[in-house]
C-alpha positions as CSV (number, residue, x, y, z in Angstrom):
1,M,-15.9,-7.0,50.2
2,A,-14.3,-8.4,53.3
3,F,-12.9,-11.8,54.1
4,S,-12.1,-13.4,57.0
5,A,-9.1,-16.2,58.1
6,R,-7.0,-18.3,60.0
7,G,-3.3,-18.0,59.2
8,S,-0.5,-20.9,60.2
9,N,0.0,-19.1,63.3
10,G,-2.9,-18.7,64.5
11,S,-3.4,-14.5,63.6
12,R,-6.7,-13.0,62.1
13,H,-5.6,-10.6,59.0
14,T,-8.6,-9.1,56.7
15,Q,-9.3,-9.5,52.3
16,T,-10.2,-7.4,50.4
17,A,-11.2,-8.2,47.1
18,M,-10.5,-6.6,44.0
19,S,-13.4,-4.5,42.6
20,D,-11.5,-2.0,40.5
21,I,-11.0,-3.3,36.8
22,N,-7.3,-2.0,36.1
23,I,-7.7,-0.2,32.4
24,T,-3.6,1.0,32.2
25,P,-2.8,-1.9,30.6
26,L,-5.6,-1.9,27.9
27,V,-5.6,1.5,27.1
28,D,-1.9,1.8,26.6
29,V,-2.3,-1.5,24.1
30,V,-5.4,0.8,22.3
31,L,-2.3,3.7,22.2
32,V,0.4,2.1,20.4
33,L,-2.2,0.2,17.8
34,L,-3.6,4.2,17.4
35,L,0.4,5.5,17.0
36,I,0.9,2.8,14.7
37,F,-1.7,3.1,12.9
38,M,-1.1,6.5,12.1
39,I,2.4,6.0,11.7
40,S,1.8,2.8,8.9
41,A,-1.0,4.6,7.4
42,P,0.5,7.7,5.3
43,V,2.6,4.9,3.4
44,L,-0.3,2.6,2.2
45,Q,-1.2,5.5,0.5
46,S,2.2,6.4,-0.5
47,G,3.0,6.4,-4.2
48,I,5.4,7.6,-7.0
49,E,4.5,11.3,-7.0
50,V,4.0,11.8,-10.6
51,A,2.8,14.7,-12.6
52,I,-0.1,12.2,-14.7
53,P,-1.9,14.4,-18.0
54,H,-5.0,15.4,-17.8
55,T,-8.0,14.2,-20.6
56,R,-11.9,15.3,-20.9
57,S,-12.0,11.4,-21.2
58,T,-11.8,9.1,-17.7
59,E,-12.7,6.0,-16.5
60,T,-12.6,5.2,-13.2
61,L,-11.2,1.9,-11.9
62,T,-12.1,-0.2,-8.1
63,E,-8.9,-3.2,-9.3
64,E,-5.7,-3.6,-8.9
65,R,-4.5,-4.0,-11.6
66,M,-0.3,-4.0,-12.6
67,V,1.2,-0.3,-12.7
68,V,4.4,0.4,-14.7
69,T,4.6,4.5,-13.4
70,I,8.3,6.7,-15.2
71,D,8.9,9.5,-12.9
72,K,10.0,12.6,-14.1
73,D,13.7,11.0,-13.4
74,Q,12.7,8.9,-16.0
75,N,12.8,5.8,-13.8
76,V,10.4,3.0,-13.7
77,Y,8.8,1.5,-10.5
78,L,6.3,-1.6,-10.8
79,Q,3.8,-1.5,-8.5
80,D,5.6,1.4,-6.6
81,K,8.7,-1.3,-6.4
82,P,12.2,-0.1,-8.6
83,V,13.3,-1.8,-11.5
84,N,16.2,-1.5,-14.8
85,I,13.8,-1.3,-17.8
86,N,15.9,-4.5,-19.0
87,D,14.3,-6.4,-16.3
88,L,10.8,-4.6,-16.7
89,T,9.4,-7.9,-19.5
90,G,11.0,-11.0,-17.1
91,R,9.5,-9.4,-14.3
92,L,6.2,-9.2,-15.5
93,T,6.6,-12.7,-17.2
94,S,7.6,-13.9,-14.6
95,A,3.8,-12.5,-12.2
96,K,1.7,-15.0,-14.0
97,L,-1.2,-12.7,-13.9
98,E,-4.5,-14.7,-15.2
99,P,-5.8,-14.3,-19.0
100,T,-8.6,-11.7,-17.9
101,K,-5.9,-9.6,-15.6
102,R,-3.4,-9.7,-18.6
103,I,-4.0,-5.8,-18.0
104,V,-1.4,-2.7,-17.8
105,Y,-1.7,0.4,-15.8
106,V,0.9,2.8,-17.5
107,R,1.4,6.0,-15.1
108,A,3.5,8.5,-16.8
109,D,4.9,11.9,-15.6
110,E,3.9,14.0,-18.5
111,R,7.6,15.6,-18.2
112,V,8.5,12.0,-19.5
113,Q,10.7,11.8,-22.7
114,F,8.2,9.9,-25.2
115,G,11.8,7.3,-25.9
116,A,11.2,6.5,-22.4
117,F,7.8,5.9,-22.6
118,A,7.9,4.1,-25.5
119,S,11.1,1.9,-24.7
120,V,8.4,0.5,-21.4
121,M,5.7,0.5,-23.8
122,E,8.0,-2.2,-25.9
123,A,9.2,-3.4,-22.5
124,V,5.3,-4.3,-21.5
125,K,4.7,-5.7,-24.8
126,R,8.0,-8.3,-24.8
127,A,5.9,-9.8,-21.7
128,G,3.1,-10.7,-23.7
129,I,0.8,-8.5,-22.4
130,T,-1.1,-6.3,-24.7
131,N,-3.6,-4.1,-23.1
132,I,-2.2,-1.2,-22.5
133,S,-3.9,1.5,-20.1
134,I,-2.3,4.8,-20.1
135,V,-3.4,6.8,-16.7
136,T,-4.7,10.0,-16.6
137,Q,-6.7,12.4,-14.8
138,P,-9.6,14.1,-16.0
139,Y,-10.0,18.7,-15.9
140,K,-10.7,20.2,-13.1
141,Q,-13.8,21.3,-13.2
């Protein structure tokens, strides 16, 4: 579509309306978002790598709960963040869990010595949490 107009000096020039949508900025934004999601997705799914013991009876949970992890080198993590075993009781106490959610799941590598496992269990009990579950995985069929 063309428009005719007279300039300030009396000359005539024609202007054309832009009928195309410039999608280059849209493609740039979409590609940046795609890149961000591709980089952040593995980070969201990562956790502490632990060889969890196998058992016959397991229960699948859908709610997010407080998780204490002990890796093969006996490092202790609370919700994927490293924590000193001496600070674990204080951190669990300050978490202010609701009475119905005062459950702690302990994920321990199957190679962890019982002494380290017992120390973590004691720290959790000193925080006043008595509902402790041990995370296992089912045998493969």
